[in-house]
C-alpha positions as CSV (number, residue, x, y, z in Angstrom):
1,M,101.9,145.7,148.8
2,T,104.3,143.1,147.8
3,A,101.6,140.6,147.2
4,G,100.0,142.6,144.3
5,P,103.1,142.8,142.0
6,V,103.9,139.1,142.6
7,V,100.4,138.0,141.3
8,F,100.7,140.4,138.4
9,N,104.1,139.0,137.5
10,A,102.8,135.5,137.6
11,K,100.0,136.3,135.2
12,L,102.3,138.1,132.9
13,R,104.8,135.2,133.1
14,N,102.0,132.6,132.3
15,Q,100.8,134.7,129.3
16,I,104.4,134.9,128.0
17,L,104.9,131.2,128.4
18,V,101.6,130.4,126.6
19,R,102.6,132.6,123.7
20,I,106.0,131.0,123.6
21,L,104.4,127.6,123.6
22,A,102.0,128.6,120.9
23,A,104.8,130.0,118.7
24,A,106.9,126.9,119.3
25,S,104.0,124.7,118.3
26,L,103.4,126.7,115.2
27,V,107.1,126.5,114.3
28,L,107.0,122.7,114.8
29,V,103.9,122.3,112.6
30,V,105.5,124.4,109.8
31,M,108.7,122.4,110.1
32,G,106.7,119.1,109.9
33,L,104.9,120.3,106.8
34,V,108.1,121.4,105.1
35,L,109.7,118.0,105.9
36,Y,106.7,116.2,104.6
37,L,106.7,118.2,101.3
38,L,110.5,117.8,100.9
39,T,110.3,114.0,101.6
40,R,107.4,113.7,99.1
41,Q,109.3,115.5,96.4
42,L,112.4,113.5,97.0
43,L,110.5,110.2,96.9
44,H,108.7,111.2,93.8
45,A,111.9,112.1,92.0
46,E,113.5,108.8,93.1
47,I,110.6,106.7,92.0
48,T,110.4,108.6,88.7
49,A,114.1,108.0,88.1
50,K,113.9,104.3,88.9
51,S,110.8,103.9,86.6
52,E,112.6,105.7,83.7
53,A,115.7,103.6,84.2
54,M,113.6,100.4,84.1
55,V,111.7,101.5,81.0
56,T,115.0,102.3,79.3
57,L,116.4,98.9,80.2
58,V,113.3,97.0,79.0
59,A,113.2,99.1,75.7
60,A,116.9,98.4,75.0
61,S,116.3,94.7,75.7
62,M,113.3,94.5,73.4
63,E,115.3,96.4,70.7
64,R,118.1,93.9,70.9
65,W,115.7,91.0,70.7
66,L,113.9,92.5,67.7
67,V,117.2,93.1,65.9
68,E,118.3,89.5,66.5
69,K,114.9,88.1,65.3
70,S,114.9,90.4,62.3
71,A,118.4,89.3,61.3
72,A,117.4,85.6,61.7
73,L,114.3,86.1,59.5
74,A,116.2,88.0,56.9
75,A,118.9,85.2,56.7
76,L,116.1,82.6,56.4
77,A,114.4,84.5,53.6
78,D,117.7,84.9,51.8
79,V,118.3,81.1,51.9
80,E,114.8,80.3,50.9
81,A,114.9,82.8,48.1
82,Q,117.6,80.7,46.4
83,Y,115.2,77.9,45.7
84,T,112.1,77.6,43.6
85,A,110.6,74.7,45.5
86,P,111.3,73.4,49.0
87,H,113.2,70.2,49.5
88,S,112.4,68.2,52.6
89,T,115.8,69.2,54.1
90,Q,115.0,72.9,53.4
91,R,111.5,72.4,55.0
92,A,113.1,70.9,58.1
93,A,115.7,73.7,58.3
94,F,113.0,76.3,57.8
95,T,110.9,74.8,60.7
96,L,114.0,74.6,62.9
97,V,114.9,78.2,62.4
98,G,111.3,79.2,63.1
99,H,111.5,77.4,66.4
100,Q,115.0,78.8,67.3
101,I,113.9,82.4,66.8
102,G,111.1,82.1,69.3
103,E,108.1,80.9,67.5
104,P,107.1,84.0,65.5
105,P,103.4,84.4,64.8
106,G,103.9,83.2,61.2
107,V,107.0,82.4,59.2
108,Y,106.0,81.3,55.8
109,M,107.1,81.3,52.1
110,G,105.1,81.3,49.0
111,Y,107.1,80.4,45.9
112,E,106.3,82.1,42.6
113,G,106.2,78.8,40.6
114,G,105.8,76.4,43.5
115,P,104.2,75.5,46.8
116,F,103.5,77.3,50.0
117,V,105.8,76.5,53.0
118,S,105.0,77.4,56.6
119,T,106.3,76.5,60.1
120,K,102.8,76.8,61.4
121,T,100.4,75.2,59.0
122,G,99.0,72.8,61.6
123,G,98.2,70.2,59.0
124,A,97.2,69.9,55.4
125,L,96.3,73.1,53.5
126,P,92.7,73.5,52.2
127,P,92.5,72.2,48.6
128,D,91.5,75.6,47.3
129,Y,94.3,77.5,49.1
130,D,96.4,79.5,46.6
131,H,99.1,81.7,48.2
132,H,99.3,83.7,44.9
133,Q,95.9,85.2,45.7
134,R,96.7,86.3,49.3
135,P,97.4,89.9,50.1
136,W,100.7,89.2,51.8
137,Y,102.0,87.4,48.7
138,Q,100.8,90.1,46.4
139,D,102.4,92.8,48.6
140,A,105.7,90.9,48.6
141,V,105.7,90.5,44.8
142,A,104.8,94.2,44.4
143,Q,107.7,95.3,46.6
144,D,110.0,92.7,45.0
145,R,111.4,91.6,48.3
146,S,110.5,89.6,51.4
147,F,108.8,91.5,54.2
148,S,106.9,91.1,57.4
149,P,103.2,91.7,56.8
150,R,100.4,92.4,59.3
151,P,99.3,89.3,61.3
152,T,97.0,86.9,59.4
153,S,94.9,84.0,60.4
154,M,96.5,80.6,60.5
155,P,95.0,77.3,59.3
156,G,92.8,75.4,61.8
157,R,91.8,78.7,63.5
158,S,89.6,81.2,61.8
159,G,90.7,80.5,58.2
160,W,93.4,81.7,55.8
161,S,94.2,85.2,55.0
C-alpha cells in the first residue's frame, strides 16, 4: 500500500510545480511588459525634452540674428535718409553693409527726388523703371518711414516689382 500514495504524491507534486511554473511565467511576462512600457515612456519624455530644448535654442539664435540684421538695416536706412541722391562713396558703403549683414534678399532705396539705389540690381536698370510707381515705394511714402516690404522680383530674373 505504500506504492499508491507515493504515485499520488508525485502527480500532485508535478501539478503543483506546473502551476508554480505557469504563475512564474505569467509574472515574468507582466514584469517584462511593465518594464517595456516604463522604458518607452521614459525615452519618449527624454526625446521630447531634448527636442524642445533644441527648438528653443534655434529659435533664440534666429531671434538674435534677426535683431542684429534689423538694427543694421535700420542704421543703414537712417544714414541713407540723410541724403537726397547717392554719392559714389555712399553707394559703396551701402553695398558693403548689404554684404556684411548677410546678403538680404533686397536692400534698396528709392529717393523722392532722385535715383534708385540697390545692392542687388545685377546691372543697368530698364530705361522705363521708375521706383516712384512701385508698391514698395508708395507704401513707404504712405507710412512716412522706411520698412521691409514683401519680397519682390529682382532685375535680370522675372522683372521688376
